N, C-alpha and C positions, 0 to 999 in steps of 0.2 A: 356610318355617320356618327353613331354614338362614341365609338372608339377614338374618334379624330377629336371630337368635343372635349371628351375626358382628358385627353393626352394635351389638348391646348390649354386646358386649367391645371395640368398636373403638378406643377410647382405649388400653386396655391392650395390644392388638395393635400400635399405633402404637408405644408405649413399649418394648415387645419389639422391634420391628424396628429401632428407634433405637439400641437396646443390643446389637445384634448385631454381630459375634460375641463382645464382650465389653462389661462393664458400664462406662459412661462417666460416669453421675451427670449431674443437671441436665437430664435429657430430659423429665422431667414438665412444665416449661414449655411443650414443644410437643405434649404428648398430653392433658394435663389441666387446662391452663389455660382459661379462658373462651374466649379467642380461638383456641386449639388446637381446643377440642371444636366451637366453631363453624365453623371450615374443616373439620375432618374430617366433620362432619354433612353440611356441604354438598356435599363431594366424594364421600361415600358415597351420598348421594341421587343425585346427577348420574350417578355409576357405575351405580347400581342401574336407573336409568332407561334408560341407554344399552344395558347389557347386557340386563336382563330385558325390556325393551320392554312394560312392562305397569304398570298403577297400583301403588303402594305407596311411593314415593319418600320421601313425607312421615313414612310410618311407619318407614322406615329411619333417616331424620335424627333423628325423634323418640326412637327407641331409643338412638341414638348419645348424645343429649344427656341422656336419662335416667341414663346411665351416671355422668355427673359428679355429678348430684344424688344418686345413691346412694353415690357415693364421698365425697360431703360428710357423710354420716352414719356410713359406716363408717370412714373415713380422714381423713388430712390430705393436702390438696391444694393446689398451688401456682396459686390461681385468678389473681393478678395478678402475683406475685413469689416466686421459689425461697426468698426469704430469709423469707417470712412465710406458711406453709401455713395453710390454715384447714379446720376439719371437727371432728366429734365423736370422732374416733379409737377407733372402737368395735372396732377390730383388735386392740386391747390388752384387751378384754374379750370372750373369745372367746364365752361364752355369749350376750351382747347380739349380737355379730355374726352368730353363727348364727341367732337367732331372726328379725332384720332380714332377713338374706339369704334365709332359707329361706321366709318369709311373703311376700317378693316374688316368690320362683319359684312357689309354689302359687297365688297370686293371677293371675300372668301365664299360668300353663298352664290354669287354669279359664277366664280370658277368653279365650284364643287358642283352646281347645278349643270353646267355645261358639259364637266369632263365625266362625272360620275353617276348623274341621275339620268337614268335611260327612259322614263316614262313620263309624259306631261304631269301626271299624279304625284310623282316623286319631286319632280321639279317644284311644284305647288307647295309640298311639304317643306322643302328646302327654304322656299322663299317666305312661308309662314313662319318657320322656325327664327330666321333672319330677321323678319319684321318683329316678332316678339323679344328677341335679343336687343336690337335697337331701342324698342320702347322701354325695356329694362333700364338699359343703359343711360338714357336720357333721363328718366325718372330718378334713377340712382344718383346721376351728377347734380339733377337739380336739388333734390333733398341733401345731400352731402355739401354742396355748396352753400347751402343756408347754415349748415352746422359747423363749417370749417372756418376755424379762427386762427390757422396758422399761414404764414404768409408763404408766398411762393419763393422757393429757394432751390434753384437747379444746382446741381455740382457735376460737372463733367471730368473732375480729375479728384483723385482722392488726396493729394497735396500738391503744392506748386511743384510744377514741372521744370527741370531746367531747360534752357534754350536749346532747340534743335540745331542752332547755328552758332558757334561760339568763336570769335577771333582772338586768337593768342596775342597776348601783348609782349612787347619785348621786356626783358628782364628789368632794364633800367627804368621803365616807366611804371613797373607795378610796385604798389604800396605795400608795406607789411602790414599785417593783421594783428 
């Protein structure tokens, strides 16, 4: 359970390490871009396989990759470029962020408890850990929501995208630019 939990926070742990001992800025491209997440997932899976010497490396990689998916819902991340972060930016809507994050924790705990926890005691431990994570998430969103002065600014594309359906105009009706 610890390996899955750590890998699900993997990109944040990489960003934290890159910014230690002081914040440098711009490290998100290494931790939260598509290439950074793919490399991190691969390295985490290989490390798990070498250290644990048991199946589960794909689960570790999957948890690492899902972090980026959730970050695209909750924040703005540099998928390809630091200049154009993409995401729904729910961090600036504390109630929505808490709802999404807590739903994910509850679903993950239920699935994990059913699939991987063999005894009632281990299931209770999973549910207790989930309850603690939900409590921390709600309190964190409550506090950050009071401190946040930035507006909600979702961005789903890095620049205006061309239309997917373009009708060609006859040459006689086109204007010279």
